[in-house]
C-alpha positions in Angstrom: -11.7 -30.2 23.0 -8.4 -30.0 21.1 -9.9 -32.2 18.4 -12.8 -29.8 18.0 -10.4 -26.8 17.6 -8.3 -28.8 15.1 -11.4 -29.9 13.1 -12.7 -26.3 13.2 -9.3 -25.0 11.9 -9.2 -27.6 9.2 -12.8 -26.7 8.1 -12.0 -23.0 7.9 -8.9 -23.7 5.8 -10.9 -26.0 3.5 -13.7 -23.5 3.0 -11.4 -20.6 2.4 -9.7 -22.6 -0.4 -13.1 -23.4 -2.0 -14.6 -19.9 -1.8 -11.8 -17.8 -3.2 -13.1 -15.1 -5.5 -12.9 -15.8 -9.2 -11.8 -12.9 -11.3 -12.0 -11.9 -14.9 -8.6 -11.1 -16.3 -8.1 -8.3 -18.9 -6.2 -9.1 -22.0 -3.0 -7.5 -20.6 -3.1 -9.9 -17.6 -3.0 -13.0 -19.7 0.5 -14.6 -19.8 2.5 -13.8 -23.0 3.1 -17.4 -23.9 -0.7 -18.1 -23.9 -1.4 -14.9 -26.0 1.3 -15.9 -28.5 -0.3 -19.3 -29.1 -3.8 -17.7 -29.0 -2.9 -15.1 -31.7 -1.4 -17.8 -33.9 -4.8 -19.4 -34.0 -6.9 -16.2 -34.0 -5.1 -13.2 -35.4 -8.4 -11.2 -35.7 -9.8 -11.9 -32.2 -11.5 -9.0 -30.4 -13.2 -8.6 -27.0 -10.7 -10.9 -25.4 -11.0 -11.7 -21.7 -9.8 -14.6 -19.6 -10.4 -16.3 -16.3 -8.3 -18.8 -14.4 -10.1 -22.2 -14.0 -9.4 -25.7 -12.9 -10.8 -28.5 -15.1 -9.8 -32.1 -14.9 -7.4 -31.2 -12.1 -5.4 -28.9 -14.4 -4.9 -25.2 -14.0 -6.1 -23.5 -17.2 -7.0 -20.2 -18.6 -10.5 -19.9 -20.1 -10.3 -17.3 -22.9 -13.5 -15.9 -24.4 -13.4 -13.8 -27.5 -15.1 -12.9 -30.8 -13.6 -13.1 -34.3 -13.4 -9.6 -35.9 -15.2 -10.8 -39.1 -18.2 -12.1 -37.2 -21.3 -10.2 -36.6 -21.6 -8.4 -33.3 -24.6 -10.6 -32.3 -22.6 -13.8 -32.5 -21.8 -15.7 -29.3 -18.4 -15.5 -27.9 -15.9 -18.3 -28.6 -14.5 -20.1 -25.6 -11.1 -21.9 -25.6 -9.0 -23.2 -22.7 -5.2 -23.0 -22.6 -2.7 -24.6 -20.2 -0.4 -22.4 -18.2 2.5 -23.3 -20.5 0.7 -21.7 -23.4 -0.5 -24.8 -25.1 -4.1 -25.1 -26.4 -6.2 -27.5 -24.2 -9.7 -27.7 -25.7 -12.6 -25.7 -27.1 -15.6 -25.2 -24.8 -19.3 -24.9 -25.8 -21.9 -22.6 -24.4 -24.8 -24.9 -23.6 -26.9 -22.5 -21.5 -30.5 -23.7 -21.4 -29.8 -27.1 -22.9 -30.3 -29.1 -19.7 -27.4 -31.4 -20.6 -26.2 -32.0 -17.0 -27.1 -35.3 -15.2 -30.3 -34.9 -13.2 -28.5 -35.4 -9.9 -26.5 -32.2 -10.6 -29.7 -30.2 -10.1 -30.3 -31.9 -6.7 -26.7 -31.1 -5.7 -27.1 -27.5 -6.7 -30.4 -27.3 -4.7 -28.5 -28.7 -1.6 -25.7 -26.2 -2.0 -27.8 -23.1 -2.7 -31.4 -23.7 -1.7 -32.7 -21.3 -4.3 -30.6 -20.5 -7.4 -30.7 -19.7 -11.1 -28.2 -20.9 -13.6 -27.1 -17.9 -15.7 -24.5 -19.6 -17.9 -23.5 -23.2 -18.6 -20.2 -24.0 -20.4 -19.5 -27.6 -21.4 -15.8 -28.6 -21.3 -15.1 -32.1 -22.7 -11.9 -33.8 -21.6 -9.5 -34.1 -24.6 -7.3 -36.6 -22.8 -10.0 -39.2 -22.0 -13.5 -39.9 -20.9 -15.6 -37.2 -19.2 -16.9 -33.7 -19.3 -17.4 -30.9 -16.8 -19.9 -28.2 -16.7 -18.7 -24.7 -15.8 -21.7 -22.8 -14.4 -22.4 -19.3 -13.3 -25.1 -19.6 -10.6 -26.9 -16.7 -8.9 -28.0 -17.5 -5.4 -29.3 -14.9 -2.9 -28.0 -12.1 -5.0 -24.5 -13.4 -5.4 -22.9 -15.0 -8.5 -21.0 -18.2 -8.0 -18.6 -20.1 -10.3 -19.5 -23.8 -10.0 -17.9 -26.8 -11.7 -20.0 -29.9 -12.0 -18.4 -33.2 -13.1 -20.0 -35.8 -15.5 -21.6 -37.6 -12.5 -23.3 -34.4 -11.3 -21.0 -33.8 -8.3 -20.0 -30.2 -7.5 -16.2 -30.3 -7.6 -15.6 -26.5 -7.2 -17.6 -23.6 -5.9 -16.3 -20.1 -5.6 -17.9 -16.7 -5.3 -17.4 -14.3 -8.2 
């Protein structure tokens, strides 16, 4: 009986760490050391927003923006920065490209039963082999932030 309570407690802790709400950060909530490096690269950036993410076991800030010179219809640019302010990698919006391994769709079906993929961002590891897919998935009226690795495994899942 004690083992059941222990296992139940462990399960609750594990699920609460997985399902923490993701939040979009306004420009003023982005750490100054990241903004300093960002503005050195993109002095004319507009429509800046960020989100805390974990890719390749590293805590990162995913910053989306547009260049002021670009047309308003252009897609946003996506860059990832480390917490220390250093640039990590560019990411690509590959929504609708069906680039994920086939097993990823089976894993999403097992996790969500019925779902639609709203956005797909490809993040390639600059420090070695591999890529991850950062998805926004709608299931049962809720949006989820889901990370899928290069093998198609779901490595993170949190409600937005």
